[in-house]
N, C-alpha and C positions, 0 to 999 in steps of 0.2 A: 504494500500500500504506500502511496505517496505520503511521505512524512508530514506534509502540510495537513492532511486530512485526519491523521491519527489524533491530533489534539482538538479537532472539531467534533464534539461528541453528539451533537444533535443536528438534525437536518435543517433546522431553522436557527440562524445565528446572526449576531450583530457585528458591527465593524470592529469593536474591541476584541472579540474572540478571533476574528480574522487577523487583526494586527498581531496578536499574541502568537498565532500559528505561523506568522511570517517574520518572527523576531530575528531570525538569522539572515534575512535578506537585507541588503544595503538599500534597495529601492523597492520597498513593499508596494507602493502605489502602482508602479509599473507591472509588478507581478499580479496584482489584483485585476488590472485591466486585461492582462493576458489570460488569466483564469476565466474571466467573464467572456472574452472573445472565443475561447475554446469551449465554452458552455460547461466548464467543470464546476462553476458556481453560477447562480442566477441572481442578479440584483433585482430584488423586489421593489425597493425604493431606497433612497439615500440612507446608508447605514444598516440596511436589513437585507439578508441574503438567504438562499436555500442552496443545498448541495445539488449539483447536476445529476443527471440520470445514472451515470456510472459510479457514483460515490454514495448513493443512498442505501441505508439498511432498511428503511421503511418509507412509506409515502410521507411527504411533508404535510403538515396540518394547516389547511387554509383557515380553519377556525382560530387557531392560535395566532396565525399571522394577521387575521382581521383585528384581533385585540392589540397587536403590536404596531400595525401600520399607522393607526390614528387613535388617540385616546385622550381622556378616558372614554371607553366605549364598551359595549357588550353586543353580542349578536342577537338580532331580533327580527321582527317583521317577517317577510316571506321565507327567508332562509331558516329561521328558527321554527316557523310553523311546519316547514317541510321536514326539518331535522326531527321534530317531535312526532312526525307522522300524521299531522292534522290535515295537510293539503296533499293532493295526489301528485302535483307537479314536482319535478326536480328543479331546484332553483340554482342557476349557474352563478349569478352575482351574489356575493356574500353581503348581506344587508345587516347593518348595525344601527344602533342609536347612540347618541353622544350628548353630553351637556355642553359641547363646544359647537363650532359652526358646522353647517352642512358641508360635507366634502365628498368627493368621488375620486377614486384612483384606478386608472387602467394600468395594469401591471402585466409582466410576461406570464404570470400564472393566473390571471383573471381579473375581474372587476370587483372592487370593494366600494360600497357606498355607506355613508354615515348621515343620519338624519337627526337634527337637533330636537331635544325635548328639554323642558325646564328642569333645573337642578333638583328641586324638591320632588319631582316625579321620577327623575332619572334613578335615584338611589334606592329604588324598591323593585322587587320582582325579578331578580336574576340570581342564578346559581353558578357555582364553579362546577363545570363538567370535567370529569377525569376519565380518560380513555384507557384502554388496556396497555397502551404504550407509555403510560405515565405522562401524557400530555394533559395540561390543564388550561381551560379557557373559560371565559365568562359568557353565559348565554341566558336569554330571557326564559322564564318559565313559560309553559304553553299559554297561561292566562295573560301574562304580561305581553307576550308576543302578539296575541290577538288584540289586546288593548292598544298596543303601539300601532298595529296595522290599521285599526279603526281611526285612530287619530291622524295617521299619515295619509289616508285616503280622503283628502279634503274635498275632492270633486264628487264624492259619493254622497248623494242626498238621502239621508236616513232620518225620518221624522217619526215613524210609527213602528210598532212591533212587526207589522207585515213587511215593511221595508227591511227591517233587520233580518227577518227570516229569509227573505230573498237574497240578501247580501251573504249571509252565512252559508246557506245551502246551495245557492245557484252561482253566485260570484266566486266565493272562496271554495265551494264544493266540499265543505265540511260534512262529516257524517253525523247523524243524530246520536249515535252511540258515543262518539268522541266528545260531542257537546255535553252529553250527560256526565262524562267523566271529569269535566273541568271543575276546579275548585272556585266557586262563586265568591267566597270570602276574599280570595286574592284579587278578583276583579273589583270588588267593593273597595279594597285598599287602594287600588289604582285610581278609582273614581274619587276617592277622598283627597287625593293629592293633585288633582288637576280638574279644572272646570270643563266638562265635555258633555254636551247633550247626547252624543252618540253612546258614550259609556253608560249614561243613565238609562238610555233606551235599551241597551244590552242587558242591564240589570233587570229592567222591567220585563224583558223577554224571558229571562230565566225565572223570575218570580211567578210569572203567569203559568209556568210549567212546573211549579212546585219545587224549584231548585234551592230556594232560600227559605 
């Protein structure tokens, strides 16, 4: 194995780790450019990299990278809904929310988008997800991902429970059984932290069905 990669222990790494791996090189920046040119490493954004195909022991984690590319942030919206198995579509762009500005990054490994939510609402409703490869990243709970999605769909006109039912079952294509498994108390917590008629309509929708 190339000695450079012996000291890079993860598929996702930052500039400091790369510098340490190149400590014996007199011109490390030139070496970095050469490694990128040969696709031995991939520059995701300034200061953040993943190993190239020939050096990976496992697939890199786009979820972890989403947390690292722009923060503070956690994965939510369509990507989290798909991850939790609530919507049938596979979502290619990794969607996150942030208490910073709206941002979007088109990278060699895909698109990452970040949508602003108020700070008081941001700090609730996400968990640390740990994978079998000891990768940890922040992701919205199913309930917070759905709440975020409702807030983000500003062009969606939802005024009544019938509108909400059409949005959930037809637009998002959620299954009735999955809706029944949601923890409504978590959605109530979201609603307490932000003024939203749509979240209140969602709660009314669940109350009408005896969920609370």
